[in-house]
N, C-alpha and C positions, 0 to 999 in steps of 0.2 A: 553601467558601473562596473569597475574591475573587481577581480577576486580579492585583492588586498583591501579595497574600500569596503567590500561586503564583510570581510573578516573583522575589520576595525569597527564597523557599525555593530556587528554581533557582539563583539567584546564589550563595547560601550553599553549596549542594552543589557548584557549580562551583569555588568557592574552596577547599573542602576537598579535592576531587579534584585540583586543581592542586598543592596542597601535598604530597599523597601521591605524585603522579607525579613531582614535583620531587625528592622524597627517593629514589624508586625510580631515577631517572636518575642521581643522585649516587652510588649504591652501587657500581659501575655495573652496569647490566643486561647480560645476555648480548648479544654483538654483533648477533645476528639480531633482537633485539627493541628495540634502541635507537631506531630510527625510529618504531616503533609507540608506544613510551612517550612520545616527544617529540610525536608528532601528537596523542595523547590529552591530553597536558599543554597543548598549544596550544589545542585545542578547549575544554578545561575553563577555561582563562584567558579565552577569548572569551565563554563562557557566563557567566562571573563578571563580565563587563564590563571586563576588563583588556585594554588594547590590546597588551600584550606578547604575547598569544596570536597575533596576526597576524605578529609578528616571528619567533616560534618556528616557526610553520608555514612561513613563507618560507625560513627557514634550512634546515628539513628538505627543502623542495622543491629548493632550490639544491644541497644535498648529494646528493640523489637524481639530479638532472640531471647533476652532475659525475661521478657514478659510472656513469652510463648510457653 
């Protein structure tokens, strides 16, 4: 498989993961896993090429900083 096909597959997997994690976050998850779900959703969005991933990760970082 070529590099372009690998990247396309990774992007597609990232998009699917982001959708699943978004649904998991909306259910809502147990309080102790909210940040984990949001971080993984942010990472998945970034892997999918979606700039919202950076915003999600920054929001989690700000929330963690405020709680510290």
